[in-house]
C-alpha positions in Angstrom: 40.9 16.6 2.3 38.6 13.9 3.6 37.5 11.1 1.3 34.0 10.2 0.2 31.3 9.8 2.8 29.7 6.4 3.5 26.6 7.6 1.7 28.6 8.5 -1.4 30.4 5.1 -1.3 27.1 3.3 -1.0 25.8 5.1 -4.1 28.9 4.3 -6.0 28.8 0.6 -5.1 25.1 0.4 -6.1 26.1 1.5 -9.6 28.9 -0.8 -10.4 29.3 -4.6 -11.0 33.1 -4.6 -11.0 35.8 -3.3 -8.6 39.4 -3.0 -9.4 42.0 -4.5 -7.0 43.0 -0.9 -6.0 39.4 0.1 -5.2 38.8 -3.1 -3.2 42.1 -2.6 -1.3 41.1 1.0 -0.3 37.6 -0.1 0.8 39.0 -3.0 2.8 41.6 -0.8 4.6 39.1 2.0 5.3 39.0 2.7 9.1 35.2 3.1 9.0 33.4 -0.1 9.8 30.4 1.1 7.7 32.5 1.1 4.6 33.8 -2.4 5.1 30.2 -3.5 5.7 29.1 -1.9 2.4 31.9 -3.9 0.6 30.5 -7.1 2.2 27.0 -6.2 1.0 28.4 -5.6 -2.5 30.2 -8.9 -2.5 27.0 -10.8 -1.5 25.0 -9.0 -4.2 27.6 -9.9 -6.9 27.6 -13.5 -5.7 23.8 -13.6 -6.2 24.1 -11.9 -9.6 26.7 -14.4 -10.7 24.5 -17.3 -9.6 21.7 -15.8 -11.8 24.0 -15.4 -14.7 25.1 -19.0 -14.3 21.5 -20.1 -14.2 20.7 -18.1 -17.4 23.5 -19.9 -19.3 22.3 -23.2 -18.0 18.7 -22.5 -19.2 20.0 -21.5 -22.6 20.7 -25.2 -23.5 18.0 -25.5 -26.1 18.8 -22.2 -27.7 22.5 -22.9 -27.8 21.9 -26.2 -29.6 19.9 -24.4 -32.2 22.5 -21.5 -32.5 25.2 -24.1 -33.1 23.2 -25.5 -36.0 23.0 -22.0 -37.6 19.5 -21.2 -36.4 19.9 -17.8 -34.8 16.3 -16.5 -34.7 14.8 -18.6 -31.9 11.6 -17.6 -30.1 9.9 -18.9 -27.0 6.1 -18.9 -26.5 4.1 -19.2 -23.3 0.7 -18.1 -21.9 -0.8 -16.8 -18.7 -4.3 -17.1 -17.5 -5.6 -20.6 -18.1 -6.9 -21.1 -14.5 -8.7 -17.9 -13.6 -12.5 -17.5 -13.6 -12.4 -14.1 -15.3 -10.4 -12.1 -17.8 -8.6 -13.1 -21.1 -5.9 -15.6 -21.6 -2.7 -13.9 -22.8 0.3 -15.3 -24.7 3.7 -13.9 -25.6 6.2 -14.9 -28.2 9.7 -13.6 -27.5 12.9 -13.8 -29.7 15.9 -13.0 -27.5 19.1 -11.7 -29.1 21.5 -14.7 -29.1 24.1 -12.5 -27.3 21.7 -11.3 -24.6 22.3 -12.2 -20.9 19.3 -11.4 -18.6 20.1 -12.4 -15.1 17.0 -13.4 -13.2 14.9 -14.6 -16.1 12.8 -17.6 -14.9 9.4 -19.1 -14.9 7.2 -16.1 -14.1 5.5 -18.0 -11.2 8.8 -18.2 -9.4 9.3 -14.4 -9.4 7.8 -11.6 -7.4 5.7 -8.9 -9.0 8.6 -6.3 -8.8 11.0 -8.8 -10.3 8.6 -9.5 -13.2 8.1 -5.8 -13.8 11.8 -5.2 -13.9 12.5 -8.1 -16.2 9.5 -7.2 -18.4 11.2 -3.9 -19.2 14.6 -5.5 -19.8 13.1 -8.2 -22.1 11.1 -5.7 -24.2 14.2 -3.5 -24.5 16.6 -6.3 -25.5 14.4 -8.7 -27.5 15.0 -9.0 -31.2 11.2 -9.2 -31.6 8.1 -10.0 -29.5 4.4 -10.4 -29.9 1.4 -10.5 -27.6 -1.8 -12.5 -28.3 -5.1 -12.3 -26.4 -8.3 -14.3 -26.4 -11.3 -13.0 -24.5 -13.5 -14.7 -21.9 -16.3 -15.0 -24.4 -14.1 -16.8 -26.9 -12.8 -19.0 -24.1 -16.4 -20.0 -23.4 -16.9 -20.6 -27.1 -13.9 -22.8 -27.9 -12.7 -24.0 -24.5 -9.6 -22.9 -22.5 -7.1 -25.3 -24.2 -8.0 -24.1 -27.7 -8.1 -20.5 -26.5 -4.6 -20.8 -25.1 -3.4 -22.2 -28.4 -5.1 -19.5 -30.3 -3.5 -16.8 -28.0 -0.1 -18.4 -28.7 -0.7 -18.4 -32.4 -1.8 -14.7 -32.3 1.3 -13.8 -30.3 3.4 -15.4 -33.1 1.5 -13.7 -35.8 1.9 -10.3 -34.1 5.7 -10.4 -34.2 7.3 -7.8 -36.4 9.8 -10.4 -37.5 9.1 -14.2 -37.5 11.6 -16.6 -36.0 13.1 -19.6 -37.6 12.3 -22.0 -34.7 9.8 -22.0 -31.8 10.3 -23.3 -28.3 6.8 -23.7 -26.9 5.6 -24.5 -23.4 3.8 -27.9 -23.7 1.9 -27.1 -26.9 2.0 -27.5 -30.7 0.9 -24.7 -32.9 -0.6 -24.7 -36.4 2.1 -22.5 -37.9 4.6 -23.4 -40.6 7.7 -22.9 -38.5 9.7 -25.8 -36.9 8.9 -26.1 -33.3 9.7 -28.1 -30.1 7.1 -28.6 -27.3 8.8 -28.5 -23.9 7.1 -29.8 -20.8 7.6 -27.1 -18.1 9.4 -25.1 -20.8 9.2 -21.9 -18.7 11.6 -23.5 -16.2 13.9 -25.0 -18.9 14.3 -22.4 -21.6 15.2 -18.7 -21.3 13.1 -17.9 -24.4 10.0 -19.6 -22.9 10.6 -18.0 -19.5 10.9 -14.6 -21.1 7.6 -15.2 -22.8 6.0 -16.3 -19.6 7.1 -13.0 -18.0 5.7 -10.9 -20.8 2.4 -12.8 -20.8 2.0 -12.7 -17.0 2.8 -9.0 -16.6 0.6 -8.1 -19.6 -2.3 -10.0 -18.1 -1.8 -8.7 -14.6 -1.9 -5.1 -15.9 -5.1 -5.9 -17.8 -6.7 -7.3 -14.7 -5.7 -4.1 -12.8 -7.5 -2.1 -15.4 -10.6 -4.4 -15.1 -10.5 -3.8 -11.3 -11.2 -0.2 -12.0 -14.4 -1.2 -14.0 -15.5 -4.0 -11.7 -14.0 -3.1 -8.2 -16.4 -5.4 -6.3 -14.5 -8.5 -7.5 -11.0 -7.5 -6.4 -9.4 -8.3 -9.7 -6.3 -6.3 -8.9 -5.6 -8.7 -6.0 -6.9 -12.0 -7.2 -6.2 -11.5 -11.0 -9.4 -13.4 -11.7 -8.5 -16.6 -9.8 -11.1 -18.2 -7.6 -10.0 -16.9 -4.2 -12.5 -17.1 -1.3 -13.1 -13.3 -1.6 -13.7 -13.6 -5.4 -16.1 -16.5 -4.9 -18.0 -14.6 -2.2 -18.2 -11.6 -4.6 -19.6 -13.8 -7.3 -22.3 -15.0 -5.0 -23.2 -11.5 -4.0 -23.0 -9.7 -7.3 -23.3 -12.5 -9.9 -21.0 -12.6 -12.9 -19.7 -9.6 -14.8 -19.0 -9.5 -18.6 -15.4 -10.6 -18.0 -16.3 -13.8 -16.2 -15.8 -17.2 -18.0 -19.3 -18.5 -17.9 -18.2 -22.1 -18.9 -16.0 -22.4 -15.7 -17.8 -24.4 -13.1 -17.7 -21.9 -10.1 -19.2 -19.2 -12.4 -21.7 -21.6 -14.0 -22.9 -22.6 -10.6 -23.6 -19.0 -9.7 -25.5 -18.5 -12.9 -27.6 -21.7 -12.3 -28.4 -20.4 -8.8 -29.5 -17.0 -10.2 -31.7 -18.8 -12.7 -33.5 -20.7 -9.9 -34.4 -17.5 -8.0 
């Protein structure tokens, strides 16, 4: 009886992260070049996965220090959407399980959209608790973007089903009665903050995709509200929509031009 086909072996290797010595020996001694090539691909994938695991442990420095002090409920907070000309600013507060290992968690800006979507699902499934906060474009105009980002972060914290004992926050201090540490570039230094950056970014991107259905002329699904040349051209052609931040200079300039007409 013949052994498994190359297609069957490929499927098996895609589903496992460990090979016994006996399985590896059989694959290495298989007369088919394609099988040995699949083993090489598997080895490279596992090497990359191990590098991501090592990076995760390295980025858990702040969390581990707190765990060792008996503080187990640690949450990270970050926001997405300070720079765009349209749409809300979104923040997330994420409390990871101390035993969780999520290879690939990183500053959301360093990840591709498919990577962020995959990690979003993993974070939501494994987090001890998380919350999302949102501040609209109109409120951004009313209180300014810095205060809006802080308000979104505060709302994310308030929306958690269970509040943490300590907060790690990306370059911000919040008006909440929980001990906190502000970390410059925290999304690249702390897994909790990086996880929050992913939840905030994916949530906001999905909202902008929805807004693209309502205001397709601005291309929000592609530019996510940032001032790309195509977005600026649409602003000049169509003016501002209700989701534009009227206090941001490129939008304000268009409004002043319309007023002069």
